[in-house]
C-alpha distance (Angstrom), angle and dihedral (degrees) to the residues before:
residue distance angle dihedral
X1 . . .
X2 3.81 . .
X3 3.84 113.3 .
X4 3.82 112.1 -125.5
X5 3.82 115.7 -137.8
X6 3.71 118.4 -135.3
X7 3.78 127.4 -151.1
X8 3.80 119.0 -129.3
X9 3.81 113.6 -128.6
X10 3.64 111.2 -131.3
X11 3.79 138.3 156.2
X12 3.77 91.4 -84.9
X13 3.81 118.2 106.5
X14 3.85 112.2 -89.5
X15 3.77 95.8 -171.8
X16 3.68 114.0 54.0
X17 3.81 130.3 -167.4
X18 3.85 116.8 -100.4
X19 3.83 90.8 -131.5
X20 3.82 117.9 95.5
X21 3.76 126.0 -127.8
X22 3.78 92.3 -99.1
X23 3.84 93.6 57.1
X24 3.81 91.4 49.5
X25 3.78 91.9 46.6
X26 3.85 88.5 50.3
X27 3.74 89.3 54.9
X28 3.74 88.6 52.0
X29 3.80 92.2 51.4
X30 3.77 89.8 50.3
X31 3.77 91.6 50.1
X32 3.77 93.6 51.5
X33 3.80 93.1 54.0
X34 3.96 95.6 85.8
X35 3.78 94.5 51.5
X36 3.88 93.3 45.0
X37 3.74 90.4 44.3
X38 3.81 93.1 54.5
X39 3.82 87.0 45.5
X40 3.82 91.8 54.0
X41 3.87 92.0 45.1
X42 3.75 91.6 51.1
X43 3.78 102.0 39.6
X44 3.77 105.5 28.5
X45 3.86 138.7 -140.7
X46 3.68 97.6 -16.6
X47 3.81 90.6 70.4
X48 3.86 88.9 60.3
X49 3.82 89.7 47.4
X50 3.86 92.4 49.9
X51 3.83 92.1 44.9
X52 3.78 91.7 50.7
X53 3.64 95.9 48.4
X54 3.79 96.2 44.0
X55 3.81 95.3 48.5
X56 3.86 92.5 44.9
X57 3.71 91.3 45.3
X58 3.74 96.3 50.0
X59 3.84 92.3 47.9
X60 3.84 93.2 47.5
X61 3.90 93.0 45.3
X62 3.84 89.1 51.2
X63 3.80 95.7 45.4
X64 3.85 90.2 43.5
X65 3.72 96.4 50.0
X66 3.80 97.2 47.1
X67 3.93 89.8 43.0
X68 3.79 90.4 52.3
X69 3.82 90.5 50.6
X70 3.73 92.2 42.0
X71 3.77 93.6 -120.8
X72 3.86 125.1 143.8
X73 3.79 112.7 -82.5
X74 3.76 114.7 -104.2
X75 3.92 101.7 -174.4
X76 3.78 90.1 102.1
X77 3.82 91.6 72.0
X78 3.82 91.5 66.0
X79 3.70 94.6 -133.4
X80 3.83 91.8 121.3
X81 3.80 88.3 55.6
X82 3.70 91.2 51.2
X83 3.79 91.7 52.7
X84 3.75 90.7 51.2
X85 3.70 93.6 51.4
X86 3.83 92.9 44.9
X87 3.81 90.4 49.9
X88 3.82 89.5 52.1
X89 3.76 88.9 49.7
X90 3.85 92.5 59.2
X91 3.80 97.8 43.2
X92 3.84 126.2 90.0
X93 3.85 111.6 -111.2
X94 3.84 91.9 -122.7
X95 3.80 93.2 61.8
X96 3.86 112.8 118.7
X97 3.90 114.5 -111.8
X98 3.75 93.3 -115.3
X99 3.80 91.5 61.0
X100 3.84 86.4 59.9
X101 3.71 90.9 48.7
X102 3.82 91.4 55.1
X103 3.83 90.5 46.2
X104 3.76 90.4 51.3
X105 3.80 90.5 51.9
X106 3.72 92.0 53.0
X107 3.72 94.7 43.8
X108 3.76 97.4 50.3
X109 3.71 104.6 30.0
X110 3.88 105.6 29.6
X111 3.91 99.3 33.2
X112 3.76 105.0 27.0
X113 3.83 114.6 23.5
X114 3.89 97.8 35.9
X115 3.74 87.0 61.0
X116 3.83 94.1 50.2
X117 3.69 102.8 -84.9
X118 3.89 132.6 -91.6
X119 3.72 115.8 10.3
X120 3.87 94.5 17.1
X121 3.84 100.7 68.5
X122 3.69 112.1 100.2
X123 3.82 98.2 -159.3
X124 3.91 127.6 58.4
X125 3.80 100.7 -101.2
X126 3.92 95.7 -146.1
X127 3.85 91.2 49.7
X128 3.68 94.4 45.6
X129 3.85 88.0 49.9
X130 3.75 90.5 51.9
X131 3.78 93.2 47.8
X132 3.75 89.2 50.6
X133 3.79 93.5 49.3
X134 3.88 92.7 46.7
X135 3.85 89.1 53.7
X136 3.83 94.4 44.5
X137 3.80 102.2 34.6
X138 3.88 104.9 22.6
X139 3.76 92.6 155.9
X140 3.83 93.5 57.3
X141 3.73 93.8 39.8
X142 3.82 96.6 52.4
X143 3.75 100.0 42.4
X144 3.85 103.0 107.2
X145 3.78 118.8 -162.9
X146 3.89 120.8 -144.3
X147 3.82 113.9 -107.8
X148 3.81 107.3 -109.7
X149 3.73 94.7 15.2
X150 3.77 93.0 111.5
X151 3.87 90.6 52.2
X152 3.78 91.4 47.1
X153 3.77 93.8 -113.9
X154 3.82 95.6 124.2
X155 3.82 131.4 27.8
X156 3.84 117.4 -114.9
X157 3.66 133.9 45.0
X158 3.84 106.4 -129.9
X159 3.78 137.2 27.7
X160 3.82 137.5 172.5
X161 3.84 115.9 -97.6
X162 3.77 120.7 -113.2
X163 3.85 90.0 -105.5
X164 3.87 90.2 56.2
X165 3.83 90.8 58.0
X166 3.85 90.4 43.6
X167 3.72 93.4 48.7
X168 3.81 91.4 51.9
X169 3.76 90.1 49.0
X170 3.75 94.2 -116.0
X171 3.78 128.1 140.7
X172 3.88 115.5 -102.4
X173 3.76 116.8 -112.0
X174 3.74 115.7 -110.0
X175 3.83 91.1 -106.0
X176 3.86 88.2 68.4
X177 3.81 96.5 73.9
X178 3.64 125.2 146.6
X179 3.82 94.7 -102.5
X180 3.89 91.4 56.6
X181 3.74 89.9 45.3
X182 3.81 93.8 51.2
X183 3.87 93.9 45.4
X184 3.64 98.8 40.4
X185 3.88 106.5 -105.7
X186 3.96 92.8 135.1
X187 3.75 134.9 91.3
X188 3.77 116.4 -95.3
X189 3.75 146.4 96.4
X190 3.75 118.0 -24.8
X191 3.79 96.3 -106.9
X192 3.78 101.3 27.8
X193 3.80 101.5 64.0
X194 3.82 103.0 81.7
X195 3.83 115.0 60.5
X196 3.85 88.7 -175.1
X197 3.66 94.8 55.3
X198 3.78 93.2 48.2
X199 3.78 90.8 47.9
X200 3.78 89.5 53.1
X201 3.80 90.2 54.2
X202 3.78 92.5 44.2
X203 3.89 91.7 51.9
X204 3.77 86.6 52.5
X205 3.82 91.2 53.1
X206 3.82 94.1 45.6
X207 3.85 91.0 48.7
X208 3.80 90.1 48.9
X209 3.87 87.8 47.3
X210 3.69 91.0 -126.9
X211 3.81 91.7 130.4
X212 3.79 131.5 17.6
X213 3.79 129.7 -134.4
X214 3.78 97.1 -114.9
X215 3.78 103.5 86.9
X216 3.81 98.0 36.3
X217 3.76 92.5 47.6
X218 3.79 93.0 46.9
X219 3.75 91.6 46.3
X220 3.85 96.4 47.4
X221 3.75 94.6 36.3
X222 3.75 90.8 54.7
X223 3.77 92.1 51.1
X224 3.79 91.0 48.8
X225 3.79 95.0 49.6
X226 3.77 96.4 46.1
X227 3.73 96.1 44.2
X228 3.85 88.5 48.1
X229 3.69 93.7 52.1
X230 3.82 96.3 39.2
X231 3.79 102.6 43.3
X232 3.73 132.1 171.8
X233 3.85 129.6 -103.8
X234 3.86 107.6 -108.9
X235 3.85 93.6 27.5
X236 3.71 130.4 86.0
X237 3.86 113.1 -118.6
X238 3.80 95.6 -115.9
X239 3.85 92.2 42.5
X240 3.76 91.5 49.5
X241 3.85 92.2 49.5
X242 3.94 91.8 47.5
X243 3.83 91.0 48.7
X244 3.70 89.7 53.1
X245 3.68 93.6 49.3
X246 3.84 96.3 45.5
X247 3.80 99.3 44.3
X248 3.72 134.2 66.8
X249 3.84 124.2 11.9
X250 3.87 99.2 -47.7
X251 3.83 99.4 114.4
X252 3.70 96.0 39.0
X253 3.83 91.0 45.8
X254 3.80 94.2 46.6
X255 3.74 98.1 50.2
X256 3.86 104.5 29.1
X257 3.87 107.1 22.9
X258 3.78 109.6 31.7
X259 3.85 92.1 46.9
X260 3.81 94.9 59.5
X261 3.80 106.7 139.4
X262 3.71 93.0 -135.0
X263 3.73 102.2 52.0
X264 3.69 103.9 31.6
X265 3.84 130.0 77.4
X266 3.80 121.4 -91.2
X267 3.77 95.1 -155.4
X268 3.72 112.9 94.6
X269 3.90 96.8 -135.7
X270 3.83 87.4 43.0
X271 3.77 92.1 56.2
X272 3.80 89.2 56.8
X273 3.71 93.5 48.5
X274 3.87 89.9 46.7
X275 3.78 90.3 52.1
X276 3.79 93.4 49.7
X277 3.78 87.9 48.0
X278 3.87 91.6 54.4
X279 3.68 91.7 48.0
X280 3.76 95.9 47.8
X281 3.79 93.4 48.0
X282 3.73 91.2 47.2
X283 3.75 93.0 55.0
X284 3.81 90.0 43.6
X285 3.88 93.6 55.2
X286 3.84 92.0 41.1
X287 3.75 90.5 54.8
X288 3.77 103.5 37.4
X289 3.78 107.2 13.7
X290 3.89 123.9 100.2
X291 3.88 89.3 -127.7
X292 3.82 112.6 65.5
X293 3.83 96.4 -139.5
X294 3.74 123.2 67.0
X295 3.75 107.3 168.0
X296 3.79 98.0 97.2
X297 3.83 93.7 48.4
X298 3.73 91.8 43.4
X299 3.75 93.5 55.9
X300 3.81 92.6 43.8
X301 3.83 91.4 51.7
X302 3.70 92.1 49.1
X303 3.86 89.3 46.2
X304 3.86 85.8 64.5
X305 3.78 89.6 52.2
X306 3.83 96.1 50.1
X307 3.92 95.6 92.4
X308 3.86 90.6 50.1
X309 3.79 92.3 46.9
X310 3.89 92.0 50.1
X311 3.77 91.6 47.2
X312 3.89 94.5 47.0
X313 3.77 93.8 49.1
X314 3.78 103.5 34.5
X315 3.87 111.2 134.4
X316 3.74 123.1 -103.4
X317 3.76 115.3 -99.3
X318 3.74 116.6 -94.8
X319 3.84 114.8 -96.5
X320 3.72 92.9 13.4
X321 3.82 120.9 113.8
X322 3.78 126.5 -149.5
X323 3.80 86.9 -113.1
X324 3.82 89.2 59.3
X325 3.77 92.6 47.2
X326 3.77 91.5 51.8
X327 3.72 93.2 47.1
X328 3.82 91.1 49.7
X329 3.85 89.7 50.5
X330 3.81 92.5 49.1
X331 3.88 92.0 47.6
X332 3.84 89.6 50.4
X333 3.82 90.4 48.6
X334 3.79 92.9 48.8
X335 3.78 91.3 48.3
X336 3.82 90.8 52.0
X337 3.72 89.3 49.6
X338 3.80 93.1 51.4
X339 3.77 91.5 47.5
X340 3.79 90.6 54.1
X341 3.73 92.5 49.5
X342 3.89 91.8 48.9
X343 3.79 88.5 51.5
X344 3.75 91.3 52.7
């Protein structure tokens, strides 16, 4: 009689999308165009240079690493292109091209390929690349260009970000009004300055069902609630909350970084917990950290917790009651105890 093979029900997804990785990555590329487009318009030609270098470097390093180890090439899935674009989004426009080159190497080779490639890395490559560059080249990674300066629209070449003023407990200049922060007329990283552009891209991903609402909603909602409850002297509570939502990398991180398939939970309840954790750590770093922005580090910390979240919240096997599970655990514990006694 032929033996039937049974599948073990775990927290991993049982039903998968019919779309392949390349199609999903293409959707992400399309969704990033508005944010990068606004960044290029506001900051000028160097954005195009950084984007070209980062994308080309990520593709080359991925192809070269897999070629060197005689593995199947994976550049066709477009994930390296997405990593290059996301790394550009989280860099200041004034950064030299070679800084992006080093960040691309770290993101692709150290964070992604050394762990086996796409789907096996436990950290978001672009954010890990940014964290590395911030630690190694802080002067370049914290030099914020003024939007319009490269086109001669405004005077000056660099200015502090809204979060820098807020972290220092200083009042924001009039130029940092909600409209400018929503449209992208503030200093910051290339792809983080325009909330409107990010929301357009996020809407596309939601419509295409590339991402779900759970992680972004839990992430942004947690930041909103905590900053509303724990305000700042000199700011109205609602104003303080809105400044925290519209500045820094919160929107980009919530929709494009925290939702990365490889580094976020697959369990639905786990996704909510993951988003809440990202939001809480972001606020904690913004309030008490020496660096004014906490989004990148919050996501990376929660990336490390993804496995534990999925394991803790995995669904119960079909057809198995709680009593059966308890009995099975008790039997295993008793067997382990007898084995120890026998060894003694």
